[in-house]
C-alpha positions in Angstrom: 123.5 11.0 -47.8 126.4 11.1 -45.4 126.7 9.0 -42.3 126.6 11.3 -39.3 127.5 10.5 -35.7 127.0 12.9 -32.9 128.1 12.5 -29.3 125.8 14.4 -26.9 124.5 14.9 -23.4 120.8 15.8 -22.7 121.6 19.1 -20.9 124.0 20.5 -23.5 122.7 23.5 -25.3 125.3 23.2 -28.0 124.2 19.6 -28.6 120.6 20.7 -29.1 121.8 23.5 -31.5 123.9 21.0 -33.5 120.9 18.7 -33.8 118.6 21.6 -34.9 121.1 22.6 -37.6 121.3 19.0 -38.9 117.6 18.6 -38.7 117.1 21.8 -40.7 119.4 20.4 -43.3 117.3 17.2 -43.4 120.3 15.2 -42.3 119.8 12.0 -40.3 122.3 11.1 -37.6 123.1 8.5 -35.0 123.2 10.1 -31.6 125.2 8.7 -28.7 124.5 10.1 -25.2 127.8 10.0 -23.3 126.4 11.5 -20.1 125.9 8.2 -18.3 128.2 5.9 -20.2 131.9 6.2 -19.3 132.9 3.7 -22.1 131.1 5.7 -24.8 132.6 9.0 -23.5 136.1 7.4 -23.6 135.5 6.2 -27.1 134.5 9.8 -28.1 137.7 11.2 -26.5 139.8 8.6 -28.3 138.2 9.4 -31.7 138.1 13.2 -31.3 140.8 14.1 -28.9 138.2 16.3 -27.1 136.3 15.8 -23.9 133.4 18.2 -24.5 130.1 17.6 -26.3 128.9 17.7 -29.0 131.5 15.9 -31.1 130.4 15.4 -34.7 131.6 13.0 -37.3 130.6 13.0 -40.9 131.5 9.9 -42.9 133.9 9.0 -40.2 135.7 12.4 -40.4 135.8 14.4 -37.2 134.4 17.9 -37.9 134.4 19.2 -34.3 131.7 20.6 -32.2 128.7 22.9 -32.8 130.9 26.0 -33.5 132.8 24.1 -36.1 129.6 22.7 -37.7 128.1 26.2 -37.8 131.3 27.6 -39.3 131.2 25.0 -42.1 127.6 26.0 -42.7 128.4 29.7 -42.8 131.3 29.0 -45.2 128.9 27.1 -47.5 130.8 23.8 -47.0 128.4 21.8 -44.9 125.9 20.9 -47.6 128.7 19.3 -49.7 129.8 17.2 -46.7 126.2 16.1 -46.1 125.9 15.0 -49.7 
């Protein structure tokens, strides 16, 4: 299985949608809540170049946010990334 990291905040609907999609795929992930941790948020921005959540990394590769994750799934490419 792939190593998945997801940066989130508890009030983000797109974060919940991304986690539901990953859960439906049976993919485990490490979640980092950036809502109350400025250092973690800065780390996310440095890694992704983006300030919004969620930001998702699969095996260290930035795949983007929920829309990007869903697009990979619709294109049939997500399962291969998840291993």
